[in-house]
LOZADREN-949289 format. One record per residue (C-alpha): residue number from 1; x, y, z; residue in three letters. Coordinates in steps of 0.2 Angstrom, whole numbers. Layout:
residues N
NODE	resi	x	y	z	resn
NODE	NUM	X	Y	Z	ALA;
...
***
This chain:
residues 364
NODE	resi	x	y	z	resn
NODE	1	-117	-114	65	UNK;
NODE	2	-111	-111	84	UNK;
NODE	3	-98	-97	86	UNK;
NODE	4	-81	-105	95	UNK;
NODE	5	-70	-93	106	UNK;
NODE	6	-69	-84	122	UNK;
NODE	7	-75	-66	126	UNK;
NODE	8	-69	-57	144	UNK;
NODE	9	-81	-48	155	UNK;
NODE	10	-86	-32	145	UNK;
NODE	11	-87	-40	129	UNK;
NODE	12	-103	-51	127	UNK;
NODE	13	-111	-39	114	UNK;
NODE	14	-97	-42	102	UNK;
NODE	15	-102	-61	102	UNK;
NODE	16	-119	-58	103	UNK;
NODE	17	-116	-46	87	UNK;
NODE	18	-105	-60	77	UNK;
NODE	19	-116	-74	82	UNK;
NODE	20	-132	-64	72	UNK;
NODE	21	-120	-61	59	UNK;
NODE	22	-118	-80	55	UNK;
NODE	23	-135	-85	62	UNK;
NODE	24	-144	-74	47	UNK;
NODE	25	-131	-79	35	UNK;
NODE	26	-122	-62	33	UNK;
NODE	27	-106	-72	37	UNK;
NODE	28	-100	-88	32	UNK;
NODE	29	-82	-89	40	UNK;
NODE	30	-74	-76	49	UNK;
NODE	31	-63	-72	65	UNK;
NODE	32	-63	-59	78	UNK;
NODE	33	-50	-53	88	UNK;
NODE	34	-48	-38	102	UNK;
NODE	35	-35	-35	111	UNK;
NODE	36	-32	-23	127	UNK;
NODE	37	-19	-17	138	UNK;
NODE	38	-7	-32	131	UNK;
NODE	39	-20	-48	131	UNK;
NODE	40	-34	-54	120	UNK;
NODE	41	-49	-51	127	UNK;
NODE	42	-60	-59	112	UNK;
NODE	43	-56	-72	100	UNK;
NODE	44	-69	-78	89	UNK;
NODE	45	-71	-91	75	UNK;
NODE	46	-88	-94	67	UNK;
NODE	47	-93	-103	49	UNK;
NODE	48	-83	-111	37	UNK;
NODE	49	-66	-109	31	UNK;
NODE	50	-70	-119	16	UNK;
NODE	51	-81	-118	-1	UNK;
NODE	52	-87	-136	2	UNK;
NODE	53	-90	-132	20	UNK;
NODE	54	-81	-147	28	UNK;
NODE	55	-69	-136	39	UNK;
NODE	56	-75	-126	52	UNK;
NODE	57	-65	-109	55	UNK;
NODE	58	-53	-110	69	UNK;
NODE	59	-44	-98	79	UNK;
NODE	60	-29	-101	66	UNK;
NODE	61	-36	-101	51	UNK;
NODE	62	-26	-90	38	UNK;
NODE	63	-37	-79	25	UNK;
NODE	64	-31	-64	13	UNK;
NODE	65	-38	-50	19	UNK;
NODE	66	-33	-39	3	UNK;
NODE	67	-28	-21	7	UNK;
NODE	68	-23	-24	26	UNK;
NODE	69	-8	-31	17	UNK;
NODE	70	-2	-15	12	UNK;
NODE	71	4	-8	28	UNK;
NODE	72	16	-22	30	UNK;
NODE	73	24	-19	11	UNK;
NODE	74	27	-2	20	UNK;
NODE	75	35	-8	34	UNK;
NODE	76	47	-18	23	UNK;
NODE	77	50	-1	15	UNK;
NODE	78	55	8	31	UNK;
NODE	79	67	-4	36	UNK;
NODE	80	76	-1	22	UNK;
NODE	81	76	16	25	UNK;
NODE	82	81	12	44	UNK;
NODE	83	98	4	35	UNK;
NODE	84	101	17	24	UNK;
NODE	85	98	8	8	UNK;
NODE	86	87	22	2	UNK;
NODE	87	78	37	9	UNK;
NODE	88	60	43	9	UNK;
NODE	89	62	62	1	UNK;
NODE	90	74	57	-15	UNK;
NODE	91	71	52	-30	UNK;
NODE	92	68	35	-34	UNK;
NODE	93	76	37	-51	UNK;
NODE	94	94	39	-42	UNK;
NODE	95	96	20	-38	UNK;
NODE	96	81	13	-50	UNK;
NODE	97	87	24	-64	UNK;
NODE	98	75	15	-79	UNK;
NODE	99	59	19	-67	UNK;
NODE	100	66	38	-71	UNK;
NODE	101	55	42	-86	UNK;
NODE	102	41	49	-93	UNK;
NODE	103	37	60	-79	UNK;
NODE	104	42	50	-65	UNK;
NODE	105	60	56	-61	UNK;
NODE	106	56	65	-47	UNK;
NODE	107	44	53	-40	UNK;
NODE	108	49	49	-21	UNK;
NODE	109	45	32	-8	UNK;
NODE	110	36	45	2	UNK;
NODE	111	23	47	-14	UNK;
NODE	112	23	29	-15	UNK;
NODE	113	19	24	3	UNK;
NODE	114	6	38	4	UNK;
NODE	115	-2	32	-15	UNK;
NODE	116	2	48	-24	UNK;
NODE	117	15	42	-34	UNK;
NODE	118	2	43	-49	UNK;
NODE	119	2	25	-51	UNK;
NODE	120	-16	18	-44	UNK;
NODE	121	-17	6	-58	UNK;
NODE	122	-7	-6	-69	UNK;
NODE	123	-7	4	-88	UNK;
NODE	124	-17	-3	-102	UNK;
NODE	125	-3	-12	-109	UNK;
NODE	126	-1	-23	-95	UNK;
NODE	127	-17	-31	-99	UNK;
NODE	128	-10	-47	-108	UNK;
NODE	129	1	-51	-93	UNK;
NODE	130	-2	-64	-80	UNK;
NODE	131	-5	-59	-63	UNK;
NODE	132	9	-67	-58	UNK;
NODE	133	22	-60	-70	UNK;
NODE	134	31	-51	-57	UNK;
NODE	135	45	-45	-69	UNK;
NODE	136	32	-40	-81	UNK;
NODE	137	21	-30	-71	UNK;
NODE	138	34	-19	-64	UNK;
NODE	139	43	-17	-82	UNK;
NODE	140	25	-11	-86	UNK;
NODE	141	26	4	-71	UNK;
NODE	142	43	8	-77	UNK;
NODE	143	37	12	-96	UNK;
NODE	144	22	22	-91	UNK;
NODE	145	17	39	-88	UNK;
NODE	146	9	43	-72	UNK;
NODE	147	-9	46	-73	UNK;
NODE	148	-6	63	-63	UNK;
NODE	149	10	72	-57	UNK;
NODE	150	15	62	-42	UNK;
NODE	151	13	72	-27	UNK;
NODE	152	-2	82	-37	UNK;
NODE	153	-16	69	-32	UNK;
NODE	154	-22	56	-22	UNK;
NODE	155	-29	38	-27	UNK;
NODE	156	-24	19	-17	UNK;
NODE	157	-11	12	-27	UNK;
NODE	158	-24	-3	-26	UNK;
NODE	159	-15	-16	-34	UNK;
NODE	160	2	-9	-41	UNK;
NODE	161	8	-5	-21	UNK;
NODE	162	19	-20	-18	UNK;
NODE	163	28	-18	-36	UNK;
NODE	164	32	-3	-33	UNK;
NODE	165	40	-5	-18	UNK;
NODE	166	48	-22	-21	UNK;
NODE	167	56	-12	-39	UNK;
NODE	168	63	1	-24	UNK;
NODE	169	69	-13	-13	UNK;
NODE	170	78	-25	-28	UNK;
NODE	171	86	-9	-34	UNK;
NODE	172	90	1	-19	UNK;
NODE	173	93	-13	-1	UNK;
NODE	174	97	-28	-17	UNK;
NODE	175	85	-39	-9	UNK;
NODE	176	65	-41	-11	UNK;
NODE	177	50	-36	-4	UNK;
NODE	178	45	-55	1	UNK;
NODE	179	62	-58	8	UNK;
NODE	180	61	-41	20	UNK;
NODE	181	44	-47	25	UNK;
NODE	182	51	-65	28	UNK;
NODE	183	67	-60	35	UNK;
NODE	184	66	-45	45	UNK;
NODE	185	49	-39	47	UNK;
NODE	186	39	-54	53	UNK;
NODE	187	52	-62	64	UNK;
NODE	188	54	-45	73	UNK;
NODE	189	35	-44	74	UNK;
NODE	190	32	-62	79	UNK;
NODE	191	17	-61	66	UNK;
NODE	192	8	-76	59	UNK;
NODE	193	5	-69	42	UNK;
NODE	194	15	-71	27	UNK;
NODE	195	20	-64	9	UNK;
NODE	196	21	-83	1	UNK;
NODE	197	13	-95	14	UNK;
NODE	198	23	-109	17	UNK;
NODE	199	19	-127	13	UNK;
NODE	200	15	-133	28	UNK;
NODE	201	2	-121	33	UNK;
NODE	202	-6	-121	17	UNK;
NODE	203	-22	-133	26	UNK;
NODE	204	-26	-119	38	UNK;
NODE	205	-31	-106	24	UNK;
NODE	206	-48	-101	19	UNK;
NODE	207	-56	-101	3	UNK;
NODE	208	-63	-85	-3	UNK;
NODE	209	-80	-82	-11	UNK;
NODE	210	-92	-69	-16	UNK;
NODE	211	-109	-64	-7	UNK;
NODE	212	-114	-61	-22	UNK;
NODE	213	-105	-64	-40	UNK;
NODE	214	-110	-48	-47	UNK;
NODE	215	-98	-40	-32	UNK;
NODE	216	-83	-39	-41	UNK;
NODE	217	-92	-28	-55	UNK;
NODE	218	-102	-18	-42	UNK;
NODE	219	-85	-11	-33	UNK;
NODE	220	-82	7	-34	UNK;
NODE	221	-63	3	-37	UNK;
NODE	222	-66	-10	-49	UNK;
NODE	223	-56	3	-65	UNK;
NODE	224	-41	0	-52	UNK;
NODE	225	-44	-17	-49	UNK;
NODE	226	-46	-24	-70	UNK;
NODE	227	-29	-25	-74	UNK;
NODE	228	-21	-38	-71	UNK;
NODE	229	-36	-49	-75	UNK;
NODE	230	-39	-60	-59	UNK;
NODE	231	-37	-51	-43	UNK;
NODE	232	-53	-54	-38	UNK;
NODE	233	-57	-71	-47	UNK;
NODE	234	-58	-81	-33	UNK;
NODE	235	-52	-96	-46	UNK;
NODE	236	-35	-89	-45	UNK;
NODE	237	-35	-82	-27	UNK;
NODE	238	-39	-99	-19	UNK;
NODE	239	-26	-108	-29	UNK;
NODE	240	-10	-116	-23	UNK;
NODE	241	3	-105	-33	UNK;
NODE	242	-7	-90	-29	UNK;
NODE	243	-5	-92	-9	UNK;
NODE	244	13	-98	-11	UNK;
NODE	245	15	-83	-22	UNK;
NODE	246	20	-65	-16	UNK;
NODE	247	9	-50	-24	UNK;
NODE	248	10	-38	-11	UNK;
NODE	249	-3	-25	-12	UNK;
NODE	250	-15	-38	-10	UNK;
NODE	251	-10	-56	-4	UNK;
NODE	252	-3	-55	14	UNK;
NODE	253	-13	-73	22	UNK;
NODE	254	-14	-70	41	UNK;
NODE	255	-27	-72	55	UNK;
NODE	256	-39	-60	65	UNK;
NODE	257	-27	-64	80	UNK;
NODE	258	-12	-59	74	UNK;
NODE	259	-19	-43	66	UNK;
NODE	260	-27	-38	82	UNK;
NODE	261	-12	-40	91	UNK;
NODE	262	0	-32	80	UNK;
NODE	263	-13	-16	79	UNK;
NODE	264	-12	-17	98	UNK;
NODE	265	6	-14	99	UNK;
NODE	266	9	-2	84	UNK;
NODE	267	8	14	93	UNK;
NODE	268	18	7	108	UNK;
NODE	269	33	17	113	UNK;
NODE	270	41	1	121	UNK;
NODE	271	34	-9	107	UNK;
NODE	272	40	-21	91	UNK;
NODE	273	36	-9	77	UNK;
NODE	274	45	6	86	UNK;
NODE	275	59	-7	91	UNK;
NODE	276	60	-13	72	UNK;
NODE	277	60	6	63	UNK;
NODE	278	69	17	76	UNK;
NODE	279	58	31	86	UNK;
NODE	280	62	44	73	UNK;
NODE	281	53	31	56	UNK;
NODE	282	40	25	71	UNK;
NODE	283	34	42	72	UNK;
NODE	284	33	44	53	UNK;
NODE	285	24	30	51	UNK;
NODE	286	10	36	63	UNK;
NODE	287	8	54	58	UNK;
NODE	288	-3	59	46	UNK;
NODE	289	3	63	29	UNK;
NODE	290	-9	71	16	UNK;
NODE	291	-28	72	18	UNK;
NODE	292	-37	75	3	UNK;
NODE	293	-51	66	-9	UNK;
NODE	294	-43	49	-12	UNK;
NODE	295	-51	44	-29	UNK;
NODE	296	-50	25	-28	UNK;
NODE	297	-60	27	-11	UNK;
NODE	298	-72	40	-18	UNK;
NODE	299	-69	50	-2	UNK;
NODE	300	-60	61	9	UNK;
NODE	301	-46	52	19	UNK;
NODE	302	-31	54	29	UNK;
NODE	303	-15	44	25	UNK;
NODE	304	-1	41	34	UNK;
NODE	305	14	31	27	UNK;
NODE	306	4	15	29	UNK;
NODE	307	-15	17	37	UNK;
NODE	308	-29	27	35	UNK;
NODE	309	-31	39	52	UNK;
NODE	310	-41	50	60	UNK;
NODE	311	-46	57	78	UNK;
NODE	312	-53	41	81	UNK;
NODE	313	-45	27	75	UNK;
NODE	314	-27	20	64	UNK;
NODE	315	-34	6	53	UNK;
NODE	316	-34	-1	38	UNK;
NODE	317	-45	-12	27	UNK;
NODE	318	-44	-22	13	UNK;
NODE	319	-61	-23	-1	UNK;
NODE	320	-71	-37	3	UNK;
NODE	321	-74	-34	22	UNK;
NODE	322	-57	-37	31	UNK;
NODE	323	-51	-23	42	UNK;
NODE	324	-41	-21	57	UNK;
NODE	325	-38	-4	70	UNK;
NODE	326	-32	3	86	UNK;
NODE	327	-44	14	94	UNK;
NODE	328	-38	29	96	UNK;
NODE	329	-52	34	110	UNK;
NODE	330	-55	17	117	UNK;
NODE	331	-38	10	118	UNK;
NODE	332	-41	-6	111	UNK;
NODE	333	-38	-14	94	UNK;
NODE	334	-48	-25	84	UNK;
NODE	335	-47	-37	69	UNK;
NODE	336	-62	-43	59	UNK;
NODE	337	-55	-56	44	UNK;
NODE	338	-67	-63	32	UNK;
NODE	339	-68	-74	17	UNK;
NODE	340	-85	-69	10	UNK;
NODE	341	-82	-56	0	UNK;
NODE	342	-93	-42	3	UNK;
NODE	343	-96	-24	10	UNK;
NODE	344	-87	-18	27	UNK;
NODE	345	-106	-18	35	UNK;
NODE	346	-101	-34	45	UNK;
NODE	347	-85	-25	51	UNK;
NODE	348	-93	-10	55	UNK;
NODE	349	-106	-20	66	UNK;
NODE	350	-93	-28	77	UNK;
NODE	351	-84	-9	78	UNK;
NODE	352	-99	-2	86	UNK;
NODE	353	-102	-16	97	UNK;
NODE	354	-86	-9	105	UNK;
NODE	355	-92	10	102	UNK;
NODE	356	-78	13	88	UNK;
NODE	357	-86	20	72	UNK;
NODE	358	-76	13	54	UNK;
NODE	359	-81	29	45	UNK;
NODE	360	-67	36	35	UNK;
NODE	361	-66	53	39	UNK;
NODE	362	-51	65	33	UNK;
NODE	363	-43	73	49	UNK;
NODE	364	-45	92	46	UNK;
***
């Protein structure tokens, strides 16, 4: 199938790599976008948006990029910090008293945002809860003890991240994650991105599919994604009710152009992220916060408040193969968003065509 779109002079290698991925069957539906100097220099679409292969992938196709979603959960949390409703380094229990039990009395929002709150997965007693039982899943985190003392270890809070932040916002700011993103973050950043896809945009959403039926069981992170059941089940994640819901850790729906555009302005001292948060919180967002072995990633990693960072990039990826990043060396951004759930080798090949390296390396 042909790859549609454009590349500016000097970016032909990106098209060549993407075309090979489609031609060789490694990619069945994806978008690529690259931005430099405030403009989009690559916009490519290839493959199909649906499982039946009747809808070609378009440049406005929305897809769920899994954990790339977490960056926007962070921004919602920092809006509440900006407004003085909550603070990064005071115990969450000061405004969410029920949470402050079973060893969580001193847990801070900073620890949540840097994946050190000790709740990288939902507890076993949440196994019977429905994937979309928002209140029940939040309450399971309230009732449970952390797996380790908050701040003592590191592991991406794979499915719990959004529910923890949502609980903080509800208790401390009198709002929800979905409302803060919809009413404040999304308009300020002018994003084609949604927690809860609106009715009129549902026909733009791509169906997720497995590259290998065994993929969900082969993942290193599988133990952290087991409860509640369904986050990796395409029968659930392709449903209308899921797409219309808010499950902050994983179910933002967005386009490659939107994500590359966002990352292109992420570090800009005059950009929309800094205007949204203010200089102090913008600096906090981008600063390296912790470097350690991340048990869920299975490697040494440096987290900022919302991103993975090393000497070459500020990035965030999602299980299944989607990724977006800002190159600190080359001063361009790129997003590769896919519906075909596999590893990150496709995004890595696109990155290599830009002389970027997506290897996760903790800063020393």
